[in-house]
HTML snippet that shows the backbone in 3Dmol.js (N, CA, C, O; Angstrom):
<script src="https://3Dmol.org/build/3Dmol-min.js"></script>
<div id="view" style="width:600px;height:400px;position:relative"></div>
<script>
const pdb = `
ATOM      1  N   UNK A   1      47.919  84.552 106.621  1.00  0.00           N
ATOM      2  CA  UNK A   1      48.331  83.309 107.152  1.00  0.00           C
ATOM      3  C   UNK A   1      46.850  83.271 108.048  1.00  0.00           C
ATOM      4  O   UNK A   1      46.290  84.099 108.767  1.00  0.00           O
ATOM      5  N   UNK A   2      46.537  81.933 107.635  1.00  0.00           N
ATOM      6  CA  UNK A   2      45.439  81.382 108.698  1.00  0.00           C
ATOM      7  C   UNK A   2      45.728  80.095 109.394  1.00  0.00           C
ATOM      8  O   UNK A   2      45.919  78.946 108.997  1.00  0.00           O
ATOM      9  N   UNK A   3      45.699  80.661 110.551  1.00  0.00           N
ATOM     10  CA  UNK A   3      46.005  78.955 111.339  1.00  0.00           C
ATOM     11  C   UNK A   3      44.949  78.433 112.208  1.00  0.00           C
ATOM     12  O   UNK A   3      44.470  78.955 113.215  1.00  0.00           O
ATOM     13  N   UNK A   4      44.617  77.113 111.551  1.00  0.00           N
ATOM     14  CA  UNK A   4      43.383  76.509 111.443  1.00  0.00           C
ATOM     15  C   UNK A   4      43.937  74.955 112.287  1.00  0.00           C
ATOM     16  O   UNK A   4      44.567  74.084 111.688  1.00  0.00           O
ATOM     17  N   UNK A   5      43.551  74.865 113.738  1.00  0.00           N
ATOM     18  CA  UNK A   5      43.537  73.433 114.603  1.00  0.00           C
ATOM     19  C   UNK A   5      43.007  72.493 113.542  1.00  0.00           C
ATOM     20  O   UNK A   5      43.572  71.735 112.753  1.00  0.00           O
ATOM     21  N   UNK A   6      41.716  72.793 113.782  1.00  0.00           N
ATOM     22  CA  UNK A   6      41.045  71.354 113.053  1.00  0.00           C
ATOM     23  C   UNK A   6      40.485  72.109 111.953  1.00  0.00           C
ATOM     24  O   UNK A   6      40.001  73.217 112.182  1.00  0.00           O
ATOM     25  N   UNK A   7      40.498  71.608 110.738  1.00  0.00           N
ATOM     26  CA  UNK A   7      40.096  72.055 108.886  1.00  0.00           C
ATOM     27  C   UNK A   7      38.741  71.704 109.118  1.00  0.00           C
ATOM     28  O   UNK A   7      38.418  70.528 108.952  1.00  0.00           O
ATOM     29  N   UNK A   8      37.806  72.635 109.516  1.00  0.00           N
ATOM     30  CA  UNK A   8      36.684  71.950 109.309  1.00  0.00           C
ATOM     31  C   UNK A   8      36.261  71.326 108.289  1.00  0.00           C
ATOM     32  O   UNK A   8      36.750  71.607 107.194  1.00  0.00           O
ATOM     33  N   UNK A   9      34.996  70.075 108.427  1.00  0.00           N
ATOM     34  CA  UNK A   9      34.840  68.964 107.470  1.00  0.00           C
ATOM     35  C   UNK A   9      34.314  69.822 106.128  1.00  0.00           C
ATOM     36  O   UNK A   9      33.534  70.772 106.191  1.00  0.00           O
ATOM     37  N   UNK A  10      34.921  69.271 104.869  1.00  0.00           N
ATOM     38  CA  UNK A  10      34.089  69.763 103.399  1.00  0.00           C
ATOM     39  C   UNK A  10      34.512  71.474 103.148  1.00  0.00           C
ATOM     40  O   UNK A  10      34.071  72.298 102.347  1.00  0.00           O
ATOM     41  N   UNK A  11      35.642  71.577 104.299  1.00  0.00           N
ATOM     42  CA  UNK A  11      35.823  73.166 103.648  1.00  0.00           C
ATOM     43  C   UNK A  11      37.376  73.546 103.471  1.00  0.00           C
ATOM     44  O   UNK A  11      38.294  73.314 104.258  1.00  0.00           O
ATOM     45  N   UNK A  12      37.425  74.229 102.148  1.00  0.00           N
ATOM     46  CA  UNK A  12      38.958  74.399 101.394  1.00  0.00           C
ATOM     47  C   UNK A  12      38.945  75.913 101.994  1.00  0.00           C
ATOM     48  O   UNK A  12      38.055  76.754 102.127  1.00  0.00           O
ATOM     49  N   UNK A  13      40.301  75.881 102.289  1.00  0.00           N
ATOM     50  CA  UNK A  13      40.892  77.629 102.549  1.00  0.00           C
ATOM     51  C   UNK A  13      41.727  77.617 101.241  1.00  0.00           C
ATOM     52  O   UNK A  13      42.378  76.651 100.844  1.00  0.00           O
ATOM     53  N   UNK A  14      41.636  78.622 100.727  1.00  0.00           N
ATOM     54  CA  UNK A  14      42.990  78.850  99.630  1.00  0.00           C
ATOM     55  C   UNK A  14      43.602  80.148  99.891  1.00  0.00           C
ATOM     56  O   UNK A  14      43.146  81.070 100.567  1.00  0.00           O
ATOM     57  N   UNK A  15      44.722  80.080  99.243  1.00  0.00           N
ATOM     58  CA  UNK A  15      44.994  81.134  98.983  1.00  0.00           C
ATOM     59  C   UNK A  15      45.140  81.491  97.884  1.00  0.00           C
ATOM     60  O   UNK A  15      45.304  80.657  96.993  1.00  0.00           O
ATOM     61  N   UNK A  16      45.120  83.154  97.559  1.00  0.00           N
ATOM     62  CA  UNK A  16      44.790  83.998  96.288  1.00  0.00           C
ATOM     63  C   UNK A  16      46.129  83.085  94.886  1.00  0.00           C
ATOM     64  O   UNK A  16      45.360  82.930  93.937  1.00  0.00           O
ATOM     65  N   UNK A  17      46.924  82.760  94.618  1.00  0.00           N
ATOM     66  CA  UNK A  17      47.802  82.134  94.008  1.00  0.00           C
ATOM     67  C   UNK A  17      47.123  80.568  93.867  1.00  0.00           C
ATOM     68  O   UNK A  17      47.678  79.856  93.031  1.00  0.00           O
ATOM     69  N   UNK A  18      46.253  80.115  94.429  1.00  0.00           N
ATOM     70  CA  UNK A  18      46.102  78.922  94.573  1.00  0.00           C
ATOM     71  C   UNK A  18      44.617  78.530  93.485  1.00  0.00           C
ATOM     72  O   UNK A  18      44.463  77.489  92.846  1.00  0.00           O
ATOM     73  N   UNK A  19      43.758  79.605  93.540  1.00  0.00           N
ATOM     74  CA  UNK A  19      42.875  79.979  92.609  1.00  0.00           C
ATOM     75  C   UNK A  19      42.447  79.590  91.022  1.00  0.00           C
ATOM     76  O   UNK A  19      41.367  79.155  90.621  1.00  0.00           O
ATOM     77  N   UNK A  20      43.503  79.859  90.367  1.00  0.00           N
ATOM     78  CA  UNK A  20      43.609  79.394  89.055  1.00  0.00           C
ATOM     79  C   UNK A  20      43.432  77.818  89.230  1.00  0.00           C
ATOM     80  O   UNK A  20      42.768  77.210  88.391  1.00  0.00           O
ATOM     81  N   UNK A  21      43.863  77.317  90.029  1.00  0.00           N
ATOM     82  CA  UNK A  21      43.623  75.621  90.091  1.00  0.00           C
ATOM     83  C   UNK A  21      41.817  74.962  90.609  1.00  0.00           C
ATOM     84  O   UNK A  21      41.195  73.899  90.584  1.00  0.00           O
ATOM     85  N   UNK A  22      41.613  76.334  91.021  1.00  0.00           N
ATOM     86  CA  UNK A  22      40.097  76.010  91.819  1.00  0.00           C
ATOM     87  C   UNK A  22      39.236  75.195  90.548  1.00  0.00           C
ATOM     88  O   UNK A  22      38.645  74.144  90.794  1.00  0.00           O
ATOM     89  N   UNK A  23      39.237  75.675  89.464  1.00  0.00           N
ATOM     90  CA  UNK A  23      38.211  75.215  87.718  1.00  0.00           C
ATOM     91  C   UNK A  23      39.180  73.449  88.129  1.00  0.00           C
ATOM     92  O   UNK A  23      38.752  72.300  88.021  1.00  0.00           O
ATOM     93  N   UNK A  24      40.152  73.805  88.461  1.00  0.00           N
ATOM     94  CA  UNK A  24      40.314  71.962  88.196  1.00  0.00           C
ATOM     95  C   UNK A  24      39.412  70.871  88.649  1.00  0.00           C
ATOM     96  O   UNK A  24      39.130  69.759  88.202  1.00  0.00           O
ATOM     97  N   UNK A  25      38.993  71.688  89.871  1.00  0.00           N
ATOM     98  CA  UNK A  25      38.693  70.633  90.523  1.00  0.00           C
ATOM     99  C   UNK A  25      37.422  70.333  90.250  1.00  0.00           C
ATOM    100  O   UNK A  25      37.010  69.308  90.794  1.00  0.00           O
ATOM    101  N   UNK A  26      36.252  71.255  89.181  1.00  0.00           N
ATOM    102  CA  UNK A  26      34.985  70.822  88.837  1.00  0.00           C
ATOM    103  C   UNK A  26      33.226  71.326  89.366  1.00  0.00           C
ATOM    104  O   UNK A  26      33.106  72.100  90.315  1.00  0.00           O
ATOM    105  N   UNK A  27      32.683  71.089  89.046  1.00  0.00           N
ATOM    106  CA  UNK A  27      31.599  71.583  89.508  1.00  0.00           C
ATOM    107  C   UNK A  27      30.924  72.843  89.510  1.00  0.00           C
ATOM    108  O   UNK A  27      31.503  73.845  89.929  1.00  0.00           O
ATOM    109  N   UNK A  28      29.843  72.881  89.113  1.00  0.00           N
ATOM    110  CA  UNK A  28      29.239  74.160  89.045  1.00  0.00           C
ATOM    111  C   UNK A  28      27.895  74.243  89.986  1.00  0.00           C
ATOM    112  O   UNK A  28      26.864  73.572  89.939  1.00  0.00           O
ATOM    113  N   UNK A  29      28.288  75.315  90.860  1.00  0.00           N
ATOM    114  CA  UNK A  29      26.567  76.158  91.196  1.00  0.00           C
ATOM    115  C   UNK A  29      25.733  75.900  90.707  1.00  0.00           C
ATOM    116  O   UNK A  29      25.983  75.844  89.503  1.00  0.00           O
ATOM    117  N   UNK A  30      24.291  75.567  91.016  1.00  0.00           N
ATOM    118  CA  UNK A  30      23.018  76.540  90.529  1.00  0.00           C
ATOM    119  C   UNK A  30      23.153  77.442  91.131  1.00  0.00           C
ATOM    120  O   UNK A  30      23.968  77.649  92.031  1.00  0.00           O
ATOM    121  N   UNK A  31      22.091  78.333  90.563  1.00  0.00           N
ATOM    122  CA  UNK A  31      21.927  79.809  91.163  1.00  0.00           C
ATOM    123  C   UNK A  31      21.232  79.940  92.175  1.00  0.00           C
ATOM    124  O   UNK A  31      21.017  81.042  92.681  1.00  0.00           O
ATOM    125  N   UNK A  32      20.699  78.666  92.702  1.00  0.00           N
ATOM    126  CA  UNK A  32      19.904  78.323  93.770  1.00  0.00           C
ATOM    127  C   UNK A  32      20.691  77.864  95.066  1.00  0.00           C
ATOM    128  O   UNK A  32      20.258  77.813  96.217  1.00  0.00           O
ATOM    129  N   UNK A  33      21.727  77.601  94.680  1.00  0.00           N
ATOM    130  CA  UNK A  33      22.597  76.610  95.860  1.00  0.00           C
ATOM    131  C   UNK A  33      23.904  78.326  95.322  1.00  0.00           C
ATOM    132  O   UNK A  33      25.051  78.088  95.703  1.00  0.00           O
ATOM    133  N   UNK A  34      23.810  79.382  94.784  1.00  0.00           N
ATOM    134  CA  UNK A  34      24.588  80.200  95.017  1.00  0.00           C
ATOM    135  C   UNK A  34      23.767  81.337  96.035  1.00  0.00           C
ATOM    136  O   UNK A  34      24.035  82.002  97.036  1.00  0.00           O
ATOM    137  N   UNK A  35      22.702  81.138  95.199  1.00  0.00           N
ATOM    138  CA  UNK A  35      22.013  82.283  96.395  1.00  0.00           C
ATOM    139  C   UNK A  35      21.993  82.166  97.883  1.00  0.00           C
ATOM    140  O   UNK A  35      22.133  83.105  98.666  1.00  0.00           O
ATOM    141  N   UNK A  36      21.780  80.742  98.227  1.00  0.00           N
ATOM    142  CA  UNK A  36      21.851  79.990  99.256  1.00  0.00           C
ATOM    143  C   UNK A  36      23.200  80.548 100.212  1.00  0.00           C
ATOM    144  O   UNK A  36      23.105  80.967 101.365  1.00  0.00           O
ATOM    145  N   UNK A  37      24.520  80.427  99.376  1.00  0.00           N
ATOM    146  CA  UNK A  37      25.871  79.948  99.765  1.00  0.00           C
ATOM    147  C   UNK A  37      26.463  81.496 100.384  1.00  0.00           C
ATOM    148  O   UNK A  37      27.188  81.749 101.346  1.00  0.00           O
ATOM    149  N   UNK A  38      25.633  82.587  99.112  1.00  0.00           N
ATOM    150  CA  UNK A  38      25.226  84.348  99.666  1.00  0.00           C
ATOM    151  C   UNK A  38      25.074  84.347 101.027  1.00  0.00           C
ATOM    152  O   UNK A  38      25.827  84.714 101.929  1.00  0.00           O
ATOM    153  N   UNK A  39      23.629  83.728 101.024  1.00  0.00           N
ATOM    154  CA  UNK A  39      23.373  84.712 102.591  1.00  0.00           C
ATOM    155  C   UNK A  39      24.294  83.465 103.935  1.00  0.00           C
ATOM    156  O   UNK A  39      24.882  83.659 104.999  1.00  0.00           O
ATOM    157  N   UNK A  40      24.038  82.512 103.290  1.00  0.00           N
ATOM    158  CA  UNK A  40      24.679  82.176 104.422  1.00  0.00           C
ATOM    159  C   UNK A  40      26.615  82.527 104.773  1.00  0.00           C
ATOM    160  O   UNK A  40      27.146  82.109 105.802  1.00  0.00           O
ATOM    161  N   UNK A  41      27.252  83.193 103.889  1.00  0.00           N
ATOM    162  CA  UNK A  41      27.973  84.267 104.132  1.00  0.00           C
ATOM    163  C   UNK A  41      28.071  85.181 104.582  1.00  0.00           C
ATOM    164  O   UNK A  41      29.068  85.624 105.151  1.00  0.00           O
ATOM    165  N   UNK A  42      26.672  85.858 104.372  1.00  0.00           N
ATOM    166  CA  UNK A  42      26.421  87.039 104.766  1.00  0.00           C
ATOM    167  C   UNK A  42      25.554  87.274 106.434  1.00  0.00           C
ATOM    168  O   UNK A  42      25.162  88.310 106.970  1.00  0.00           O
ATOM    169  N   UNK A  43      25.504  86.126 106.800  1.00  0.00           N
ATOM    170  CA  UNK A  43      25.277  86.424 108.104  1.00  0.00           C
ATOM    171  C   UNK A  43      26.172  85.736 109.506  1.00  0.00           C
ATOM    172  O   UNK A  43      26.448  84.664 110.043  1.00  0.00           O
ATOM    173  N   UNK A  44      26.320  86.829 109.594  1.00  0.00           N
ATOM    174  CA  UNK A  44      26.903  87.009 110.677  1.00  0.00           C
ATOM    175  C   UNK A  44      27.751  86.169 112.238  1.00  0.00           C
ATOM    176  O   UNK A  44      28.705  86.157 113.016  1.00  0.00           O
ATOM    177  N   UNK A  45      26.585  85.635 111.864  1.00  0.00           N
ATOM    178  CA  UNK A  45      26.029  84.185 113.115  1.00  0.00           C
ATOM    179  C   UNK A  45      27.624  82.470 112.168  1.00  0.00           C
ATOM    180  O   UNK A  45      28.230  81.594 112.785  1.00  0.00           O
ATOM    181  N   UNK A  46      27.641  82.711 111.028  1.00  0.00           N
ATOM    182  CA  UNK A  46      28.082  81.702 110.239  1.00  0.00           C
ATOM    183  C   UNK A  46      29.399  81.511 110.730  1.00  0.00           C
ATOM    184  O   UNK A  46      29.934  80.423 110.949  1.00  0.00           O
ATOM    185  N   UNK A  47      30.031  82.976 110.937  1.00  0.00           N
ATOM    186  CA  UNK A  47      31.435  83.310 111.142  1.00  0.00           C
ATOM    187  C   UNK A  47      31.748  83.269 112.822  1.00  0.00           C
ATOM    188  O   UNK A  47      32.770  82.806 113.329  1.00  0.00           O
ATOM    189  N   UNK A  48      30.767  83.784 113.438  1.00  0.00           N
ATOM    190  CA  UNK A  48      30.772  83.394 115.348  1.00  0.00           C
ATOM    191  C   UNK A  48      31.116  81.685 115.159  1.00  0.00           C
ATOM    192  O   UNK A  48      31.975  81.243 115.921  1.00  0.00           O
ATOM    193  N   UNK A  49      30.663  81.004 114.464  1.00  0.00           N
ATOM    194  CA  UNK A  49      30.981  80.063 115.037  1.00  0.00           C
ATOM    195  C   UNK A  49      32.764  79.093 114.499  1.00  0.00           C
ATOM    196  O   UNK A  49      33.180  78.056 115.015  1.00  0.00           O
ATOM    197  N   UNK A  50      33.416  79.866 113.410  1.00  0.00           N
ATOM    198  CA  UNK A  50      34.840  80.057 112.851  1.00  0.00           C
ATOM    199  C   UNK A  50      35.747  80.363 113.519  1.00  0.00           C
ATOM    200  O   UNK A  50      36.863  80.501 113.018  1.00  0.00           O
TER     201      UNK A  50
END
`;
const viewer = $3Dmol.createViewer("view");
viewer.addModel(pdb, "pdb");
viewer.setStyle({}, {cartoon: {color: "spectrum"}});
viewer.zoomTo();
viewer.render();
</script>
């Protein structure tokens, strides 16, 4: 479990059981968006702010 005092804007935290419903939300990332998201996720400074 993850306790968050105030959820970050535009961020959705899902449990593994919630993942099948994720596809119903729609949206597809372009390859450049995937690369940018991957780079952001790999940057440890991103996670220091969480």
